[in-house]
NUZASE-219027 format. One record per residue (C-alpha): residue number from 1; x, y, z. Coordinates in steps of 0.25 Angstrom, whole numbers. Example, Ala and Ser with C-alpha at 12.3 -4.5 7.8 and 13.67 -1.06 7.14 Angstrom:
2
<site><num>1</num><X>49</X><Y>-18</Y><Z>31</Z></site>
<site><num>2</num><X>55</X><Y>-4</Y><Z>29</Z></site>
This chain:
81
<site><num>1</num><X>521</X><Y>413</Y><Z>475</Z></site>
<site><num>2</num><X>516</X><Y>427</Y><Z>473</Z></site>
<site><num>3</num><X>520</X><Y>426</Y><Z>458</Z></site>
<site><num>4</num><X>512</X><Y>413</Y><Z>457</Z></site>
<site><num>5</num><X>500</X><Y>419</Y><Z>463</Z></site>
<site><num>6</num><X>500</X><Y>431</Y><Z>454</Z></site>
<site><num>7</num><X>502</X><Y>423</Y><Z>442</Z></site>
<site><num>8</num><X>491</X><Y>413</Y><Z>446</Z></site>
<site><num>9</num><X>482</X><Y>425</Y><Z>450</Z></site>
<site><num>10</num><X>484</X><Y>432</Y><Z>437</Z></site>
<site><num>11</num><X>481</X><Y>419</Y><Z>429</Z></site>
<site><num>12</num><X>468</X><Y>416</Y><Z>438</Z></site>
<site><num>13</num><X>463</X><Y>431</Y><Z>435</Z></site>
<site><num>14</num><X>465</X><Y>429</Y><Z>420</Z></site>
<site><num>15</num><X>457</X><Y>416</Y><Z>421</Z></site>
<site><num>16</num><X>446</X><Y>422</Y><Z>428</Z></site>
<site><num>17</num><X>446</X><Y>434</Y><Z>418</Z></site>
<site><num>18</num><X>446</X><Y>425</Y><Z>406</Z></site>
<site><num>19</num><X>434</X><Y>417</Y><Z>412</Z></site>
<site><num>20</num><X>426</X><Y>429</Y><Z>415</Z></site>
<site><num>21</num><X>428</X><Y>434</Y><Z>401</Z></site>
<site><num>22</num><X>424</X><Y>420</Y><Z>395</Z></site>
<site><num>23</num><X>412</X><Y>420</Y><Z>404</Z></site>
<site><num>24</num><X>408</X><Y>434</Y><Z>399</Z></site>
<site><num>25</num><X>410</X><Y>430</Y><Z>384</Z></site>
<site><num>26</num><X>404</X><Y>416</Y><Z>385</Z></site>
<site><num>27</num><X>417</X><Y>409</Y><Z>382</Z></site>
<site><num>28</num><X>423</X><Y>396</Y><Z>389</Z></site>
<site><num>29</num><X>426</X><Y>399</Y><Z>403</Z></site>
<site><num>30</num><X>438</X><Y>396</Y><Z>412</Z></site>
<site><num>31</num><X>435</X><Y>384</Y><Z>421</Z></site>
<site><num>32</num><X>433</X><Y>387</Y><Z>435</Z></site>
<site><num>33</num><X>442</X><Y>376</Y><Z>439</Z></site>
<site><num>34</num><X>453</X><Y>384</Y><Z>431</Z></site>
<site><num>35</num><X>450</X><Y>397</Y><Z>439</Z></site>
<site><num>36</num><X>450</X><Y>389</Y><Z>452</Z></site>
<site><num>37</num><X>463</X><Y>382</Y><Z>449</Z></site>
<site><num>38</num><X>470</X><Y>395</Y><Z>445</Z></site>
<site><num>39</num><X>466</X><Y>400</Y><Z>459</Z></site>
<site><num>40</num><X>470</X><Y>388</Y><Z>467</Z></site>
<site><num>41</num><X>485</X><Y>389</Y><Z>461</Z></site>
<site><num>42</num><X>486</X><Y>403</Y><Z>466</Z></site>
<site><num>43</num><X>477</X><Y>412</Y><Z>456</Z></site>
<site><num>44</num><X>466</X><Y>414</Y><Z>466</Z></site>
<site><num>45</num><X>470</X><Y>428</Y><Z>469</Z></site>
<site><num>46</num><X>468</X><Y>431</Y><Z>454</Z></site>
<site><num>47</num><X>455</X><Y>423</Y><Z>454</Z></site>
<site><num>48</num><X>450</X><Y>431</Y><Z>465</Z></site>
<site><num>49</num><X>453</X><Y>444</Y><Z>459</Z></site>
<site><num>50</num><X>447</X><Y>440</Y><Z>446</Z></site>
<site><num>51</num><X>434</X><Y>436</Y><Z>453</Z></site>
<site><num>52</num><X>433</X><Y>449</Y><Z>459</Z></site>
<site><num>53</num><X>437</X><Y>458</Y><Z>448</Z></site>
<site><num>54</num><X>430</X><Y>450</Y><Z>437</Z></site>
<site><num>55</num><X>419</X><Y>446</Y><Z>445</Z></site>
<site><num>56</num><X>421</X><Y>432</Y><Z>440</Z></site>
<site><num>57</num><X>418</X><Y>419</Y><Z>447</Z></site>
<site><num>58</num><X>413</X><Y>426</Y><Z>460</Z></site>
<site><num>59</num><X>398</X><Y>422</Y><Z>460</Z></site>
<site><num>60</num><X>400</X><Y>407</Y><Z>458</Z></site>
<site><num>61</num><X>400</X><Y>401</Y><Z>472</Z></site>
<site><num>62</num><X>406</X><Y>388</Y><Z>468</Z></site>
<site><num>63</num><X>418</X><Y>394</Y><Z>461</Z></site>
<site><num>64</num><X>420</X><Y>404</Y><Z>473</Z></site>
<site><num>65</num><X>420</X><Y>392</Y><Z>482</Z></site>
<site><num>66</num><X>431</X><Y>385</Y><Z>474</Z></site>
<site><num>67</num><X>439</X><Y>398</Y><Z>472</Z></site>
<site><num>68</num><X>440</X><Y>400</Y><Z>487</Z></site>
<site><num>69</num><X>444</X><Y>385</Y><Z>489</Z></site>
<site><num>70</num><X>455</X><Y>387</Y><Z>479</Z></site>
<site><num>71</num><X>460</X><Y>399</Y><Z>486</Z></site>
<site><num>72</num><X>460</X><Y>392</Y><Z>499</Z></site>
<site><num>73</num><X>467</X><Y>380</Y><Z>492</Z></site>
<site><num>74</num><X>478</X><Y>389</Y><Z>486</Z></site>
<site><num>75</num><X>480</X><Y>397</Y><Z>499</Z></site>
<site><num>76</num><X>481</X><Y>384</Y><Z>507</Z></site>
<site><num>77</num><X>491</X><Y>378</Y><Z>497</Z></site>
<site><num>78</num><X>500</X><Y>391</Y><Z>498</Z></site>
<site><num>79</num><X>500</X><Y>390</Y><Z>513</Z></site>
<site><num>80</num><X>504</X><Y>375</Y><Z>513</Z></site>
<site><num>81</num><X>515</X><Y>378</Y><Z>503</Z></site>
């Protein structure tokens, strides 16, 4: 399970970094749904790290609400399994 979380977190971090780069350059962005889905399948630690280090998606309240709901969903799923 640790390996899965590391892989998913790395993928999520990269997705946030690409989205941040695209935002700065005016290119097509990564859908928020994709970022949230990566988080809910176990990548949320990488997403949280990316939010803090890259200062990305930290101000938008609606995204933050969905992000933390996805974290709770993931943790609850792991506890059930």
